[in-house]
Steps between C-alpha positions, in 0.01 A plus 500: 500500500842631379551858612687715251691770681592713208601489137885486472638479150453405144753298299501527120687323234619692202715422188656852516625563848700814418189645334288419796750666737500813286122509510479439876740788578452755228123454456361362811735669742600197707842453666732221417554313830748256350597301194571135546595288207198494270263683736457863602313611813320840540383697797192721513482537889653379821486118396809346379341482155153494356582409137738257344564462122701182414624367164235246400160446345289818497186275600686395819340717769486442885344720762613484868294545800610512861388294797586583862644183644675172398205323656260684267721392201488148611125508556460670155685197338279256669175686426587535131586130479180405680301706251660318210753752392870408444726715708870477515744604771766730357864399509748705695666623179157616378428671823830691472395609153186643646659648815270317734566255775255244369221472236259266336378518142167397345267582211153628533221323298588703192862421515637825654826437683488617871771508767413514866802628682614534855747753626571706189788740531439866553754761396702726734522750227226740363355449159687748270317544175678496164261782391258707692185294435351559852479124569409417862503125448386185326138443578313244300474277201249386244499129431339333201234234575357227284183492721438798722228361714699182571820688581314750717387205720874377514637844605227570750436159657846363514717814492306742721446780237174691515296638206504885500318535167441333166525637149290254302644158594837651621523513879731758676632332819655651812722341748525799733346840511597602143200468262681225301835327484389240250262542199403195280424579138351250259749395232592211272815414694662555836756755620544839647280742322619834643721627778411789708727762685345774711612860448460805729254709316305577176790726411712189471237341279491802263877538499528135410242531216716766329831333571367176343370682195826669451687172519260317264371250760148374404238627743233236529246660740455832664556732660181403668328414834375167604137508632593177710812610694468876435874491388617740226690287254722469198585178322779454254686232311820339619737237377368183348151654492469524882275782611609734785273737693564800719213598724435726797209547747398137539217436733553331838239270652566488871376254765234741597398553131465118452207492746270649237697456186364287213672433170363702213472379136598724215438446130783340290521802272698823513260654756588216742865578469507880477261767632672771297428353162839355399487183290737213544734354229556190712338168385393384836320837569295492196149350493 
């Protein structure tokens, strides 16, 4: 089984790089780590970067996950190929673009592009937000799936994720103590469905709610509270239709908790997504 140590970054293509940079700094509150050619890298915590926008197709999405050793990376390549998935070893120039020592790339059964990386760079400098959004770090992604049950098997049996809960057919998957780092939402096409950043408190959620309203940013869901992870959340629209989420208070499932923990099943309607009564304006969250 391939052990995923942590989620590392998201890479997104965009036809309007300057507009994406303005959004990431002025709205999201991320810090520009560097601009190199037709790509801009953003910090949200102590990692070198957690988001990269590059000039390209807005449907071109890749999510990076970290493994611990070069041996694990080599074993992952072999296991994927034995399971019938095409995996490619990243070229040196591509590894430099990702600020990692080595990586491999593959696609999950729905066609989502995934990097497994070894030795990604950390930053010697603190994250310094471009606005006071209260961000504590990049935390999880929602991925689109063409077949949730099939892809759940792929992520849990081959890639070591564990099901924390399900909303209808959509599994919420953990790779460490955090309730979920990956969520698979049924859709008609692959790609990243939403990107989550954790913030310090409910005060940051509510401040963001009013800031986004003032700036005319479409709010797609919330403020609300997930009955699954217990996180208080706010979803809003970003460049090229990408959905971003702020949340706080996510549940942890410790090793001790796992002894008696069983995944719960919630309905695929607004009550399964929010216990406060907020209703989503996000296609994948609607029954």
